[in-house]
Structures are given as C-alpha cells and as structure tokens.
N, C-alpha and C positions, 0 to 999 in steps of 0.2 A: 071510218073517216067521215061518214055522213054525220055521225054524232058528234064528232069534233067540230065540224064546220057549223052545225047547229047550235053548239054551245057558244061559238064566237059570235053568232048573230044576236044571241040573247044578251050579251054584255057588250054592246056596241061602245059606249062612252068609256068603259073601263079599257076595253082592248084598243080603243082609238088612243087613249093616253099612253098606254104602253107602246104602241107603234110610234108614236111621236117621241117617246124617250129614246127608243132604238135608233129613230132617225137622227135625233141630235147627236148620239154617240158617233154614228157612222159619219155624219157631217164634220165633226171634230177630228175624227181619225183621218178622214181623206185630206182635209184642210192642212192639218199638222203634219202628216206624212209628205204631202206633196210639197208643202214649204220646206221641210227638212231636206228632202232630196234635192230641191231645186237650189237651195243655199249651198249645200255641199257640193254640188257640181259647179255652180257658178264660182265659189271660191277657188276651186281647183282649176278651173278654165282661166280665172282672171290672172293667176300666176303665170301660167304657160303662155299668155298673150303679151307679157310685158317685155319680151325680147331679151336678147343676150344669151350667154351660156353659163354665166355665173352671177348669182345674185347676193348682194350684201346688205344686210339691215340690221337694226338694233335686235339682238337676241332676246332682249325682254319682251319685245313687241309680239302680241299674239298673231297679227298679221302684218305684213310690210306696209299696209295702208296707214297703220297707226304708228309707224317707226319714225324716229327723229335722230338723225346722226349728223356729225360735222361734215360740211361739203368737202372740207380739205383731205379726207380720206382719198379723194380721187387722186391726189398727187402721189401718195404712198403706193396706191394700186397700180397706177400707170408706169412706175419705175420698175415693177416686177417684169422679168423676162416673160416673153411670149403674150404679155397682154397687149392686145391690139387697140382696145379703145374702152374707157371707162366712163359711163354715162350716167349722171345724176337724174332722178326722177322725183318729183313731189307728187303725191297722190293725197288729196284731201276732200273729204265730204263737204259740201258748201251749200248755200242757198243760191240757186240760179234763177234770176227773176222772181216768180212767186213760188217756185218749187224748192222744197227741202230735200235733203238727202241725195243731193246730185253729185257725182264725182266729177272733180277737175284735176286734170293731170298737167303738171308743169315739166316741160322738157326742152333742152336746148335745141333750137330749130334745126342746126346742123346734125343732130343725132336722130331726127325722126326717121329718115329713110333706114337707118340701121336698126330701129326698134319695131316699126310697123310695116306691114304690107297694106298698102292703101291705094285708092283711087280718089281723085278729087271730082266730086259731081258738080260743085258750084264754086266759083272764085279761085283762090289759090291757098297754099299752106302757108303757115307763118314762116317767115324768112330771116327776121331779125328779132331784136329784143324791144320792139315797140309794143306798146300796149294794145294788144289785139287778141283774138281768139279764133279757133276754129271748132266747129261743132261736129259730132257724129250725126250721120243721116237720121238715125232713129230719134235721137233727142230733138234734132232740129225740126223734124216732121211734127213731134209732140207739142213743141212750142210754137210751130208755124213760123220759124225763122229762116230767113235766106241771107245770102252773102249781101253785106251792106247795111244789115240791120244791127241794133245794138242789144247786148245782154248785160245783165247786172249780176256780178258774183260777189256775194258778201258786201253789197253796197258800192262795189267798184264797177263802173260803166266801161264796157270793152266794146269796140266794133267787131262784128263778126265778118272776117275776111275770106271765109271758105266753109264748105261742107264736105266732109270726107266719108269714106265708106271703107271698112275693113272686114265686114261680115263676121265680126266677133263683138263681144259685150262692150268693146271700146266705142262702138257705134252709139252708145248711150251716154258717152261722156262729152266733156269739153276739154280742149287741149289749148293751153297758153304757153307762152315763153317762160323757161325756167326761171329767169330773173323777175318777170312779172309775178309768177307764182309765190316766190319769196316775199314780194312786197304785199301781195294781197293777204296772205296767211301769216305774215310776221315771222318769216323763218330765214331772215338773213344770216347767211353763212351756214345753213343747215339743209338737209335733203331727207326725203323720206327712205330712199334706198338708191343703191348703185347697182347697174348692171354692167357686166364686162364681157368682152368677146376676147377669144385667144387665137393667135395665129396658127397653133398647131392643136386640134382636138385632144390629141394624145397627151399633152401637157396639162390638161385641166386640173388634174389632181395635185400636180406640182404647184400650179398657180394658186389653187384654193389653200394649200398648206403654208405658202409663202404669204398669202394675205392675211392668214391667222397669226403668222409669226409677226408680221409688221403691225398688225392692229388686233391685240389681244381682246378678248371679251366682245367679240362682233360675231354675228351669225353670217356664215358663208355657206351657200348651197349652190349645187347644180340646178339649172333652170328645171329640168325634168324631174328633179327629186324634191324640189322646193315644196311641193304640195304636202310631203310627209310633214312638214313643220306644222301643218294645219290640223294634224291629228287630234291634238287636245281640243281644240275649238269644235271640230266635227263631233267628237265624243260628248262635249258638253250640250251641243245642240240635239244630238240623239237622246241624251238622258233627259233633257227638259221635255222633249217631245213624248218619250216613254212615260214620263210622270204625268203628263196632261191626259193622255188617253187612258192611262191605267186608272186614274181617278174617275174619269168619265165612265170606264168600263165597269168599275166596282159599283159605282151609283147605279148604273143601268142594271147590273145584276141583282142587286138588293132589291131594287124597284120591281123587277119581273118575278123575283122569288116571292115577294110579298103578295102580288097580284094572283100568281098561281096558287099559292097556299090558301088565299082567301077563297079562290074559286073551288079548290078541294073540299075545304070545310062547308062551303055553301052547299056542295053537291054530294056530301057524305052519304045521305039517304038514298040519293040516285045510284051512287056507286054500289051501295049495298044491295039494292034492287037488282042491279045489272049482275052482280055476283050470284044472287039468289036464283036468278033464272038461268045461270050457266056460264056467264062470262068469267073468264079467268084473269088472274093478275096481270098477264101479258096484254090482254085485251085493253085493260083500264090504262096500262103504260101506254100502249098505242095511241089511245084517244087523247091523252095529255100531251104526248110528244108531237102529235100531228098538229095540236093548237099551237104549241110554242114554236114549232118550225114554220107554221104559217105566219104567226106574228113576227118571227125574226126575219123572214124573207120579205114580208110587207115593209117592215121598219127599214131593213137595209135598201130595198129598192127606193123608198122615199128618200132616205139619206143621200143615196146616190144621185137621184133626180136633182134634189135641191143643190147638191155640189156642182153637178154638170151645169146647171144653170148659172151659178155664181162664176165658176171658172170660165164658162163660155162668154160670159158678159165682159170679161176682161179685168178681172180682180187683179189688182197690182199692189205689190208690197214694197216698201221702200227698204232697201238694204245697203249697208254702209260701204260695201265692197264694189257696188255698182250703183246704178240709178234704180228707181223703181221698175220693177220688172213683172210681167205676168207670169202666174203660176200656171205651168202647163197641165193639161188634162193627161193624166198617167193611167192607163188601163189597169196595170198590175195593182194600183193602189185602190181603185174602185172595186175589184175582184176581192182584194183582201178585206176591204170594209164590209162588203156584203157577207162574206164568209164568217168574219167576226161577230156580226150581228146574229147570224143563225146560231153560232157556236154559242154565245152567251145566252141566248134564249133557251137553248136545250140544257145547257149547264145549270141554269137557274131552276130547272123543273126537277132536278135530281132529288132533292129533299121533298118536295110535294109528292113527287111519284111514290117515293119509298112510303110517306104517310098514306096515301091512296091505296097501295097494295095491302097495307096492314089492316085496312077496314074489314071488320067482321059482319057478315050480313045478319046474323042472328042478333047481335047486340044492337045493330042500327034499328032493325025492324022491331025489336022489343021496347026499345026506349025512345025511339024517334030521332 
C-alpha cells in the first residue's frame, strides 16, 4: 500500500486531472439522478393534488397540464347518474412578473373548496369572476408579494386579493378565476381538464364507463390511478438521464484506462524489478488497485462535495408542471455516485493490471 501511495505522489498533476474527471462524472450523476427522481415524484404528486375522484383530459396529451378539451364536456358529464360535481380547471405555464415557467391555475371560485384544502394567510380567496388572483404562500414569499399588490401574468395585470397555503406543490402556483384564465390564455370555450366527484364511491367505475361512452376518444382516469398515465413520460426522463451519465461514465472510464495504462508502461522496469526481487503478480495487482481505489474515492468525494454545495445553495430548476423548485439532497444518490466513482476506477484498471502481471523480469532487465 505504501508503494501505491508513493506512486500517487509522484504523478500529482496526472492524478489530479483524473480525480477531477471522476468528480465531474459524479457531479453529473448526482445532479441528473436527483433531478430525475424529483421530477418523477413531483409529477405524481401534482396529479394527486388536483382534487376530485375522476379526471378527464385529452388522451393525446402527455400530461394533463398540456391538455386542451371543450368546456362543454362538463354538461355531458354532469348528466351521468351519480356524478355529484364536474369542475373544469385550466393549468398553464406562464410568465408571472419577471419569472418564467410559473404555473397558473384557473378554477371556478365556487369549486375551490371542493378541490383544495387550504388556509388563507392573507386577504381572501377569489369569490367571483372579477380579474384577480390569489398566490401560494411559497411563490408569494419568493416574489415578496402581499395581498393588495399587483402581479402580471403574460402581460395581464391582476390584483392579488389573498395568499393561501395548502402544504402541497400548489403553494408555488397562482390561482385565478376560470373565466379569467380562459381570457389570459385565449382558451374561450376550452379547459385543460375536468375533475368530477361522485355521490357513491362504489359507482366510480360505472361513471367512468358512462363518460367514455358519452365522450369517445377522451382520457378518463381515477385520481389515484392517474399517475400511471405518466409512465411513458417518466420512462423518457429515465432514459435521457441514463444516456447522459452513461456517456459521462464511458468517457471517464476511457480516460482512467489511458492514465493507468500510461503509468504501467512508464513503470514497466520498476514492475520487473519488483518481480525480480520476489514480488508476485498479486502484489502488483494490489498496488495498481490501491491506486485506482484511492483515485476513485477522492474523485467521488470531491464530486459529492461540489454537488452538496450546489444543492445546499438552493439550486432551482424550472419545471412545467410546477414552478421552479429546489432539487433536494438525496443521500442515496450521493452514496450511489461515490460507489460508481470507485467502481469505474477499479474497472478501468483491469486491462492495465493484466498487462502489468504479464511483465517478465528477465526481458525488462535485459533490454531496459
């Protein structure tokens, strides 16, 4: 082990570059993995927080926030037996003041108590179709807005009449009257989705089948099962993430293999001398593996440290299904990043180790 660490000290610049490459790989892995997990969880939570027992939206839309269906579907749904209430909602990503990618929700004021469990921390909730808005407490704090201030949604100025709190992702949104949302987003006669409640939970399947019969080619889902509709999107996010850190991992692997291979060639005479004085092949293997493990550990720890600093500083990513959100610090992702760093370092030494073990002392000492 002492020989291994002495070798690391002799090639400071080369090993520093190798460690930096590993740190960059770990940084990419942690950021991409954390973002992927957060997006998937956020998408699932966003559907469960929209209220209702049945959700209806355009089956061609990847997520309901991008759906666009006729508002008059409500009439057909409300005529179905056991339907207690059908409520339209508009969900649109918009520019709020100077902030892009902010979610604005349009709902009928009378439907708000049926859709959300909330408390009002300032002012009141919207009570009519007048041009006004209420803000989630998190978004209001971010913009330093209070009841009585004005906000601009896609160049439309609206007074803020209240601040609400739900303890869900909706605290990062703005809620406006449904009719106002139709005007702002040019969706007259349209809605993003419709949520429905039924008088008898045992009749949900019946109601869903009747909705499909009355409105063919529409997506109808139970609220608790709606997240399954996001499976293709989740899979796409996962595959993109895998592609990103696979490319980074391969590049890192090839770089380390090249560095270790160069070191083995440079130390061919040294390895031959070690074998000549009694060192066995396994001793040479241990030396190289100690070096690679040390580099992998140092690079992994450095990558984890940089990632921790970035995430702890409040790194935020804009997401269309919510507003900008902070990527949380996930311990399991950090541990996986560190493990991958060590694994790649060790894996990259397999071929150089094989070459080192095959060094013949007599040939090295004879020809130098």
